[in-house]
C-alpha positions in Angstrom: 10.1 -41.6 16.7 13.4 -39.8 16.2 13.0 -40.2 12.4 9.6 -38.7 12.6 10.9 -35.7 14.5 13.7 -35.2 12.0 11.3 -35.4 9.1 9.0 -32.9 10.7 11.9 -30.5 11.3 13.0 -30.7 7.7 9.6 -30.4 6.3 9.1 -27.0 4.6 5.7 -27.3 3.0 4.1 -24.6 5.1 6.9 -22.1 4.8 5.4 -20.1 2.0 2.3 -19.4 4.0 4.3 -18.4 7.1 6.4 -16.0 5.0 3.3 -14.4 3.5 1.8 -14.0 6.9 5.0 -12.4 8.2 5.1 -10.0 5.3 1.5 -9.0 5.9 2.1 -8.4 9.6 5.1 -6.2 8.8 3.1 -4.2 6.3 0.3 -3.7 8.7 2.8 -2.6 11.4 4.3 0.0 9.0 0.9 1.3 8.1 0.0 1.7 11.8 3.4 3.4 12.6 3.1 5.8 9.6 -0.6 6.3 9.6 -0.6 10.1 10.1 2.1 10.6 7.4 0.2 8.4 5.0 -3.0 10.3 5.6 -1.3 13.6 5.0 0.3 12.4 1.8 -3.0 11.0 0.5 -4.8 14.3 1.3 -2.1 16.3 -0.5 -2.2 14.0 -3.6 -6.0 14.2 -3.8 -6.0 18.0 -3.3 -3.5 18.3 -6.2 -5.5 16.0 -8.4 -8.7 18.0 -7.6 -7.1 21.4 -8.3 -5.4 20.2 -11.5 -8.7 18.6 -12.8 -10.6 21.8 -12.0 -8.0 23.8 -14.0 -8.3 21.4 -16.9 -12.1 21.5 -16.8 -12.2 25.3 -16.7 -9.8 25.5 -19.6 -11.9 23.0 -21.6 -15.1 24.9 -20.9 -13.6 28.3 -21.7 -12.0 27.0 -24.9 -8.8 29.1 -25.7 -9.4 31.5 -22.8 -6.5 32.0 -20.4 -7.6 31.1 -16.9 
């Protein structure tokens, strides 16, 4: 019985799964904590992409015009 307990304690076959689950839990926690900041950042990035793409499209349509 004692050998079985020692073998069980030394067995590390499931450690990879536990580590992955812990990493996922930490990442979810960080997302929850910084949700507002992440939303603001994503909104700013998409606004910048939208304005830059509109600028590029208007220049392409106009040709060599200065917009």
